[in-house]
C-alpha beads as a LAMMPS data file, in Angstrom:
LAMMPS data file: protein, C-alpha beads

280 atoms
279 bonds

1 atom types
1 bond types

-500.0 500.0 xlo xhi
-500.0 500.0 ylo yhi
-500.0 500.0 zlo zhi

Masses

1 110.0

Atoms # bond

1 1 1 -1.849 -401.035 -472.094
2 1 1 -2.626 -398.943 -469.029
3 1 1 -6.029 -400.527 -468.357
4 1 1 -4.576 -404.049 -468.435
5 1 1 -1.720 -403.025 -466.142
6 1 1 -4.195 -401.397 -463.766
7 1 1 -6.352 -404.536 -463.692
8 1 1 -3.295 -406.643 -462.878
9 1 1 -2.392 -404.357 -459.956
10 1 1 -6.004 -404.430 -458.751
11 1 1 -5.974 -408.229 -458.605
12 1 1 -2.856 -407.946 -456.433
13 1 1 -4.585 -405.526 -454.079
14 1 1 -2.276 -402.663 -455.067
15 1 1 -5.164 -400.247 -455.266
16 1 1 -3.315 -396.933 -455.147
17 1 1 -1.120 -397.886 -458.099
18 1 1 -4.118 -399.312 -459.945
19 1 1 -6.019 -396.059 -459.346
20 1 1 -3.236 -394.019 -460.946
21 1 1 -3.118 -396.251 -464.043
22 1 1 -6.909 -396.299 -464.466
23 1 1 -6.976 -392.496 -464.237
24 1 1 -4.297 -392.155 -466.917
25 1 1 -6.082 -394.673 -469.128
26 1 1 -9.362 -392.757 -468.763
27 1 1 -7.657 -389.505 -469.785
28 1 1 -6.294 -391.109 -472.935
29 1 1 -9.423 -393.036 -473.890
30 1 1 -12.669 -392.487 -471.956
31 1 1 -14.545 -395.766 -471.575
32 1 1 -17.384 -396.822 -469.233
33 1 1 -15.619 -399.897 -467.891
34 1 1 -12.441 -397.905 -467.243
35 1 1 -14.527 -395.398 -465.280
36 1 1 -16.158 -398.190 -463.292
37 1 1 -12.765 -399.791 -462.572
38 1 1 -11.403 -396.424 -461.494
39 1 1 -14.331 -396.086 -459.075
40 1 1 -13.521 -399.469 -457.540
41 1 1 -9.842 -398.537 -457.125
42 1 1 -10.747 -395.148 -455.630
43 1 1 -13.120 -396.759 -453.157
44 1 1 -10.608 -399.376 -452.084
45 1 1 -7.805 -396.797 -451.688
46 1 1 -9.916 -394.464 -449.517
47 1 1 -10.794 -391.779 -452.066
48 1 1 -14.475 -392.044 -451.289
49 1 1 -15.748 -388.789 -452.783
50 1 1 -13.893 -389.448 -456.052
51 1 1 -15.241 -393.008 -456.133
52 1 1 -18.795 -391.744 -455.673
53 1 1 -18.337 -389.340 -458.593
54 1 1 -16.883 -392.108 -460.786
55 1 1 -19.723 -394.541 -460.092
56 1 1 -22.336 -391.855 -460.755
57 1 1 -20.632 -390.997 -464.037
58 1 1 -20.580 -394.687 -464.972
59 1 1 -24.311 -395.033 -464.255
60 1 1 -24.997 -391.963 -466.406
61 1 1 -23.476 -393.700 -469.444
62 1 1 -25.803 -395.438 -471.908
63 1 1 -26.163 -399.078 -470.928
64 1 1 -24.606 -401.678 -473.232
65 1 1 -24.320 -405.415 -473.067
66 1 1 -20.762 -404.930 -471.780
67 1 1 -21.663 -402.566 -468.942
68 1 1 -24.963 -404.176 -467.907
69 1 1 -23.397 -406.701 -465.463
70 1 1 -21.814 -403.824 -463.517
71 1 1 -24.884 -401.636 -463.083
72 1 1 -26.042 -403.395 -459.897
73 1 1 -22.647 -403.245 -458.147
74 1 1 -22.301 -399.570 -459.160
75 1 1 -25.715 -398.689 -457.664
76 1 1 -24.845 -400.516 -454.446
77 1 1 -21.517 -398.669 -454.273
78 1 1 -23.267 -395.312 -454.726
79 1 1 -25.752 -396.087 -451.931
80 1 1 -22.974 -397.117 -449.566
81 1 1 -20.682 -394.197 -450.387
82 1 1 -23.415 -391.581 -450.000
83 1 1 -23.571 -392.518 -446.328
84 1 1 -19.808 -392.412 -445.857
85 1 1 -18.724 -389.148 -447.466
86 1 1 -18.797 -385.782 -445.709
87 1 1 -20.544 -382.712 -447.094
88 1 1 -19.525 -379.050 -446.922
89 1 1 -21.275 -375.869 -447.986
90 1 1 -18.909 -372.975 -448.787
91 1 1 -19.980 -369.505 -447.608
92 1 1 -17.753 -366.755 -449.066
93 1 1 -17.947 -363.180 -447.774
94 1 1 -18.525 -360.800 -449.473
95 1 1 -21.224 -362.736 -451.290
96 1 1 -20.552 -361.690 -454.889
97 1 1 -16.926 -361.530 -456.004
98 1 1 -15.871 -361.439 -459.656
99 1 1 -13.189 -363.919 -460.679
100 1 1 -13.535 -366.016 -457.527
101 1 1 -11.700 -369.365 -457.546
102 1 1 -11.867 -372.020 -454.850
103 1 1 -9.610 -374.985 -454.143
104 1 1 -9.889 -377.755 -451.567
105 1 1 -6.664 -379.503 -450.596
106 1 1 -4.998 -377.927 -453.630
107 1 1 -7.572 -379.198 -456.117
108 1 1 -9.799 -376.692 -457.982
109 1 1 -13.398 -376.755 -456.795
110 1 1 -15.861 -376.722 -459.690
111 1 1 -19.149 -376.052 -457.942
112 1 1 -21.218 -372.923 -457.553
113 1 1 -21.390 -371.130 -454.215
114 1 1 -24.074 -372.563 -452.006
115 1 1 -23.845 -376.017 -453.567
116 1 1 -22.876 -378.963 -451.411
117 1 1 -19.338 -380.309 -451.840
118 1 1 -18.818 -384.006 -451.136
119 1 1 -15.502 -384.765 -449.466
120 1 1 -13.668 -387.631 -447.844
121 1 1 -14.104 -387.647 -444.055
122 1 1 -11.252 -385.879 -442.246
123 1 1 -9.379 -382.571 -442.247
124 1 1 -9.356 -380.274 -445.265
125 1 1 -8.179 -376.810 -446.300
126 1 1 -10.211 -374.422 -448.430
127 1 1 -8.414 -371.593 -450.288
128 1 1 -10.282 -368.720 -451.960
129 1 1 -8.738 -366.252 -454.418
130 1 1 -10.143 -363.302 -456.356
131 1 1 -8.671 -360.267 -458.142
132 1 1 -8.374 -357.326 -455.761
133 1 1 -8.543 -359.503 -452.642
134 1 1 -6.012 -361.269 -450.469
135 1 1 -6.015 -365.050 -450.742
136 1 1 -7.858 -366.566 -447.781
137 1 1 -7.636 -370.046 -446.286
138 1 1 -9.964 -371.944 -443.971
139 1 1 -9.230 -375.302 -442.334
140 1 1 -12.106 -377.554 -441.345
141 1 1 -12.952 -381.145 -440.505
142 1 1 -15.961 -383.138 -441.654
143 1 1 -17.068 -386.498 -440.352
144 1 1 -18.415 -389.481 -442.285
145 1 1 -21.990 -388.764 -443.297
146 1 1 -21.841 -385.327 -441.611
147 1 1 -22.441 -381.857 -443.051
148 1 1 -20.623 -378.609 -442.220
149 1 1 -20.735 -375.002 -443.370
150 1 1 -17.330 -373.492 -444.138
151 1 1 -17.234 -369.675 -443.930
152 1 1 -14.336 -367.823 -445.537
153 1 1 -13.811 -364.055 -445.740
154 1 1 -11.897 -362.224 -448.470
155 1 1 -10.195 -358.952 -447.483
156 1 1 -9.417 -356.282 -450.109
157 1 1 -5.737 -355.703 -450.835
158 1 1 -4.128 -352.272 -450.611
159 1 1 -3.609 -350.215 -453.761
160 1 1 0.143 -350.913 -453.839
161 1 1 -0.383 -354.651 -453.359
162 1 1 -2.988 -354.694 -456.124
163 1 1 -0.576 -352.964 -458.535
164 1 1 2.159 -355.458 -457.676
165 1 1 -0.231 -358.373 -458.149
166 1 1 -1.350 -357.028 -461.533
167 1 1 2.291 -356.733 -462.562
168 1 1 2.938 -360.325 -461.552
169 1 1 5.113 -359.390 -458.599
170 1 1 4.911 -359.341 -454.842
171 1 1 3.540 -356.437 -452.796
172 1 1 6.233 -353.897 -451.909
173 1 1 7.836 -354.459 -448.533
174 1 1 8.261 -351.458 -446.306
175 1 1 11.911 -350.625 -445.831
176 1 1 12.626 -350.756 -442.117
177 1 1 15.475 -348.305 -442.546
178 1 1 12.951 -345.525 -443.249
179 1 1 11.590 -345.664 -439.719
180 1 1 14.749 -344.457 -437.941
181 1 1 15.744 -341.067 -439.462
182 1 1 13.136 -339.156 -437.430
183 1 1 14.946 -340.247 -434.253
184 1 1 18.470 -339.556 -435.468
185 1 1 18.524 -335.804 -434.748
186 1 1 17.211 -336.088 -431.151
187 1 1 19.813 -338.727 -430.376
188 1 1 22.584 -336.559 -431.846
189 1 1 21.395 -333.552 -429.824
190 1 1 21.375 -335.625 -426.626
191 1 1 24.868 -336.897 -427.428
192 1 1 26.177 -333.350 -427.915
193 1 1 24.513 -332.297 -424.660
194 1 1 26.207 -335.151 -422.843
195 1 1 29.552 -334.093 -424.322
196 1 1 28.988 -330.511 -423.052
197 1 1 28.154 -331.752 -419.560
198 1 1 31.303 -333.886 -419.514
199 1 1 33.459 -331.079 -420.903
200 1 1 32.042 -328.589 -418.396
201 1 1 32.724 -330.951 -415.512
202 1 1 36.301 -331.557 -416.653
203 1 1 36.924 -327.824 -417.126
204 1 1 35.359 -326.979 -413.750
205 1 1 37.490 -329.544 -411.948
206 1 1 40.567 -328.212 -413.710
207 1 1 39.661 -324.678 -412.516
208 1 1 39.229 -325.854 -408.941
209 1 1 42.578 -327.577 -409.014
210 1 1 44.277 -324.520 -410.464
211 1 1 42.582 -322.235 -407.900
212 1 1 43.753 -324.397 -405.002
213 1 1 47.342 -324.202 -406.200
214 1 1 47.288 -320.422 -406.888
215 1 1 49.659 -318.392 -404.701
216 1 1 47.264 -315.466 -404.257
217 1 1 43.530 -314.960 -404.761
218 1 1 44.077 -311.949 -407.020
219 1 1 46.828 -313.265 -409.232
220 1 1 46.744 -314.410 -412.831
221 1 1 46.431 -318.083 -411.846
222 1 1 43.389 -317.380 -409.705
223 1 1 41.731 -315.336 -412.469
224 1 1 42.330 -318.103 -414.998
225 1 1 40.922 -320.652 -412.572
226 1 1 37.762 -318.592 -412.049
227 1 1 37.369 -318.223 -415.839
228 1 1 37.628 -321.996 -416.245
229 1 1 35.052 -322.480 -413.506
230 1 1 32.616 -320.060 -415.131
231 1 1 33.031 -321.597 -418.575
232 1 1 32.698 -325.059 -417.056
233 1 1 29.439 -324.068 -415.353
234 1 1 28.148 -322.543 -418.596
235 1 1 29.052 -325.625 -420.625
236 1 1 27.443 -327.869 -418.010
237 1 1 24.252 -325.810 -418.068
238 1 1 24.220 -325.749 -421.861
239 1 1 24.790 -329.508 -421.898
240 1 1 21.871 -330.152 -419.543
241 1 1 19.650 -327.882 -421.647
242 1 1 20.770 -329.627 -424.839
243 1 1 20.022 -333.052 -423.390
244 1 1 16.570 -331.759 -422.458
245 1 1 15.998 -330.512 -426.004
246 1 1 17.073 -333.852 -427.434
247 1 1 14.814 -335.746 -425.046
248 1 1 11.891 -333.485 -425.973
249 1 1 12.499 -334.047 -429.706
250 1 1 12.803 -337.785 -429.150
251 1 1 9.550 -338.033 -427.215
252 1 1 7.689 -335.943 -429.776
253 1 1 9.198 -337.459 -432.895
254 1 1 6.773 -338.931 -435.424
255 1 1 6.757 -342.741 -435.086
256 1 1 5.645 -343.077 -438.701
257 1 1 8.364 -343.351 -441.356
258 1 1 9.390 -339.928 -442.591
259 1 1 12.100 -338.416 -444.728
260 1 1 15.297 -337.705 -442.745
261 1 1 15.944 -334.072 -441.914
262 1 1 19.421 -332.769 -442.356
263 1 1 20.796 -330.652 -439.522
264 1 1 23.826 -329.808 -437.456
265 1 1 24.505 -329.009 -433.810
266 1 1 27.532 -327.125 -432.588
267 1 1 28.770 -325.155 -429.565
268 1 1 29.756 -321.513 -429.472
269 1 1 31.900 -319.740 -426.919
270 1 1 32.589 -316.007 -426.614
271 1 1 34.681 -314.030 -424.155
272 1 1 31.779 -313.776 -421.693
273 1 1 29.427 -316.667 -422.408
274 1 1 28.904 -319.963 -424.241
275 1 1 26.012 -321.838 -425.844
276 1 1 24.843 -324.352 -428.430
277 1 1 23.518 -323.626 -431.926
278 1 1 21.256 -325.956 -433.951
279 1 1 20.795 -325.581 -437.695
280 1 1 17.894 -327.556 -439.203

Bonds

1 1 1 2
2 1 2 3
3 1 3 4
4 1 4 5
5 1 5 6
6 1 6 7
7 1 7 8
8 1 8 9
9 1 9 10
10 1 10 11
11 1 11 12
12 1 12 13
13 1 13 14
14 1 14 15
15 1 15 16
16 1 16 17
17 1 17 18
18 1 18 19
19 1 19 20
20 1 20 21
21 1 21 22
22 1 22 23
23 1 23 24
24 1 24 25
25 1 25 26
26 1 26 27
27 1 27 28
28 1 28 29
29 1 29 30
30 1 30 31
31 1 31 32
32 1 32 33
33 1 33 34
34 1 34 35
35 1 35 36
36 1 36 37
37 1 37 38
38 1 38 39
39 1 39 40
40 1 40 41
41 1 41 42
42 1 42 43
43 1 43 44
44 1 44 45
45 1 45 46
46 1 46 47
47 1 47 48
48 1 48 49
49 1 49 50
50 1 50 51
51 1 51 52
52 1 52 53
53 1 53 54
54 1 54 55
55 1 55 56
56 1 56 57
57 1 57 58
58 1 58 59
59 1 59 60
60 1 60 61
61 1 61 62
62 1 62 63
63 1 63 64
64 1 64 65
65 1 65 66
66 1 66 67
67 1 67 68
68 1 68 69
69 1 69 70
70 1 70 71
71 1 71 72
72 1 72 73
73 1 73 74
74 1 74 75
75 1 75 76
76 1 76 77
77 1 77 78
78 1 78 79
79 1 79 80
80 1 80 81
81 1 81 82
82 1 82 83
83 1 83 84
84 1 84 85
85 1 85 86
86 1 86 87
87 1 87 88
88 1 88 89
89 1 89 90
90 1 90 91
91 1 91 92
92 1 92 93
93 1 93 94
94 1 94 95
95 1 95 96
96 1 96 97
97 1 97 98
98 1 98 99
99 1 99 100
100 1 100 101
101 1 101 102
102 1 102 103
103 1 103 104
104 1 104 105
105 1 105 106
106 1 106 107
107 1 107 108
108 1 108 109
109 1 109 110
110 1 110 111
111 1 111 112
112 1 112 113
113 1 113 114
114 1 114 115
115 1 115 116
116 1 116 117
117 1 117 118
118 1 118 119
119 1 119 120
120 1 120 121
121 1 121 122
122 1 122 123
123 1 123 124
124 1 124 125
125 1 125 126
126 1 126 127
127 1 127 128
128 1 128 129
129 1 129 130
130 1 130 131
131 1 131 132
132 1 132 133
133 1 133 134
134 1 134 135
135 1 135 136
136 1 136 137
137 1 137 138
138 1 138 139
139 1 139 140
140 1 140 141
141 1 141 142
142 1 142 143
143 1 143 144
144 1 144 145
145 1 145 146
146 1 146 147
147 1 147 148
148 1 148 149
149 1 149 150
150 1 150 151
151 1 151 152
152 1 152 153
153 1 153 154
154 1 154 155
155 1 155 156
156 1 156 157
157 1 157 158
158 1 158 159
159 1 159 160
160 1 160 161
161 1 161 162
162 1 162 163
163 1 163 164
164 1 164 165
165 1 165 166
166 1 166 167
167 1 167 168
168 1 168 169
169 1 169 170
170 1 170 171
171 1 171 172
172 1 172 173
173 1 173 174
174 1 174 175
175 1 175 176
176 1 176 177
177 1 177 178
178 1 178 179
179 1 179 180
180 1 180 181
181 1 181 182
182 1 182 183
183 1 183 184
184 1 184 185
185 1 185 186
186 1 186 187
187 1 187 188
188 1 188 189
189 1 189 190
190 1 190 191
191 1 191 192
192 1 192 193
193 1 193 194
194 1 194 195
195 1 195 196
196 1 196 197
197 1 197 198
198 1 198 199
199 1 199 200
200 1 200 201
201 1 201 202
202 1 202 203
203 1 203 204
204 1 204 205
205 1 205 206
206 1 206 207
207 1 207 208
208 1 208 209
209 1 209 210
210 1 210 211
211 1 211 212
212 1 212 213
213 1 213 214
214 1 214 215
215 1 215 216
216 1 216 217
217 1 217 218
218 1 218 219
219 1 219 220
220 1 220 221
221 1 221 222
222 1 222 223
223 1 223 224
224 1 224 225
225 1 225 226
226 1 226 227
227 1 227 228
228 1 228 229
229 1 229 230
230 1 230 231
231 1 231 232
232 1 232 233
233 1 233 234
234 1 234 235
235 1 235 236
236 1 236 237
237 1 237 238
238 1 238 239
239 1 239 240
240 1 240 241
241 1 241 242
242 1 242 243
243 1 243 244
244 1 244 245
245 1 245 246
246 1 246 247
247 1 247 248
248 1 248 249
249 1 249 250
250 1 250 251
251 1 251 252
252 1 252 253
253 1 253 254
254 1 254 255
255 1 255 256
256 1 256 257
257 1 257 258
258 1 258 259
259 1 259 260
260 1 260 261
261 1 261 262
262 1 262 263
263 1 263 264
264 1 264 265
265 1 265 266
266 1 266 267
267 1 267 268
268 1 268 269
269 1 269 270
270 1 270 271
271 1 271 272
272 1 272 273
273 1 273 274
274 1 274 275
275 1 275 276
276 1 276 277
277 1 277 278
278 1 278 279
279 1 279 280
């Protein structure tokens, strides 16, 4: 029998174990003496607010010849505990929220807003939940015999988070990969521009080398060297311009996630000039 086992543990001073057995016994068969014994075990194990509630519930029971000897000790316990517990008043903002639920230290709070909550002295955590709002938590500390007001603010969830919550899932997480496409094209353009600058420099140096080794200034070697130098200058200029375009696009790209734009960048060279063509 759970009550008998709890009483045995209580006589041994094993109050926490006795408290658990008395609580189970009370759930199975509510009885005034079991409630009183549970209050004693709760008080001795440091669960002061629970003990106060148990003793009050015991005193609210009709008196019998069995419970009469314990009425005095129960009243004394209530008087002592009322000076030892802490008290908190919960202030939820916004004031009226449908479906609001509160929990202190993980245990549901069954009091109306504005009513005083009696708690064991020490640190506690209040959690508030309501449909359409993000869960909010507030940590606070209350001293023995002291009173505190605990404000907690509920913030509305976004439409997508509310749909996910209604479906029993988690709010959608933004895909970080969507934030980069808007910068891809400017980087490609700058890379192509850099390639043009490098190619122009290489071609120009090759022309200078060929010109220095030409036998005459009007021969075929000299003409080819001048052509290389011109094309090298053009490619270098186009490359610098392309890098500038890419830098401009990069600095003016939309930082917000956007759909990637397809495009291509390519050079063109004719007999007399050269350039770069972008297709978006």
